[in-house]
N, C-alpha and C positions, 0 to 999 in steps of 0.2 A: 504494499499499500504505500501511497505517495505521503509525504508530509506537508503538502500545500495547506496553508491555513482554511482555504475554501473547502477542502475535502474532509476537515475534521468531523463534522456532523455525519458524513456518510461512513467515515471509519468507526465512529461510536455506533451507529445503526448496524453496521456489519458485525461488530463484535457482540452485540446483543442478539442479533438474529442468529448468528452461528452458534452461540450458547444455547439458545432456545431449540434450535434445530436438533442438537445432540441430546438436549433434555427429552424431546419427543421420542428420540431413538430408544433412550433408556425406558421410558414408559412403555413403549411397544414391546421391548423385550421383557419387561415385567409382566405384561399381560400374557405373553407366550408362556412364560415360566408358571404363572398362575394356572394356565391351561393344562400344562403338563402335570403339575402337582394335583390339580383336580382330577384328572384322569387317573393317576396312580393312587391316590389316597382317599378320594371321596367316597364315602359309603351311601351312595345314592343310586337309583335305578339308571339303567342305560338311557332311558328316555329323557330323564331329567338331566343327566350328564351331557347328553347331546344338545339339549336346549341351552345349557349353560355354555357349551363350547361355541355354539352359534353366536350367542350374545357377546361372548369375548372376541370371537372373530370379527364381528361388526364393530365393536369398541376399538380393536386394533386398527381396523380400516379407517375409522373416523380420525384416530390419532395420526396416521399415516397421511390422511388427507390434508389436516393441518400442517403436518410437516412439509408436505409439497408446497403449500403456500408459502411458507417460509423460504423454501429452496428457491421458488420463483423470484421472490424479493431479493433474495442474497445475489442471485445471479445478475439482477438488475444493478444493485448497487456495485457490485464487482465490475460491470461494465462501465458504470459511471466512474469508477476510481481509475479504471484503465485508460478511458476516452475523456479527456478533460472538457470537451466541448458537449457532453452528453447533457441533456435537459433533465436528468433524474433529480428530483427534490428529495432531500434526506427527511427522515421522519413522516413518512406518508403511507406507511404500510396499511393501516386500516382504512384510510380514506380511500386508497387506490383499490383495495379489495372490495369495499363497499360500493364503489362505482361499477365495478365489474361482477357484482355478486349475482349469481344466478337465483332463479325461484327455487322453491321447495323441490320441484322435479329435478333441476339441475344439480341441486346439493345431494339429493339421494342417489343420483347416477354417479356423481364424483364418489360417494361413499362406496357404492358396489364396484365401481371401476377399482378403487384401492383394495377392495376385499378380494378381487381376482388377481391382483399382482402376485407373482410368485414369492416374493419375500414377505407378504402377508399371509397368503393362502397356504403354503406349504405344510405347516405343522397341523392344521385344524382337521382336514380329512384323514390325516394319518392317526390323529388322536381320536377321532370319532370311530375309525374301524377298531383301534385298540380298545376303545370303551365297550364296544359290542362284544369283543372277544373276552374281556375281562368280567363281563357280567353274565 
């Protein structure tokens, strides 16, 4: 990152967004760990366990969708830091997202797209099969 005074707000935003991006990654890993522990140790029926796994899968997808929004803004800020003539204004994450916010259908579609990404989806079908085999 450059040390020009006019980029300092963008640098601060980048640092905050990057920390939050990593924070969301930890949350999604915690959700996956919860799913594994539930599958291994929860004394519940297979049907209830499947419902809990679906709920955790969707929660994981929601967190990954939030993380993707942060990643989009991070890339914009990085481009602005790399290209001094860029028109990106610092500290506009929420305003920018609100201006582009899809309706409820668009939000649900984004969550479902995230749920289908391999990094989100991979453990859940395997855990569901395991839940059926264990009960």
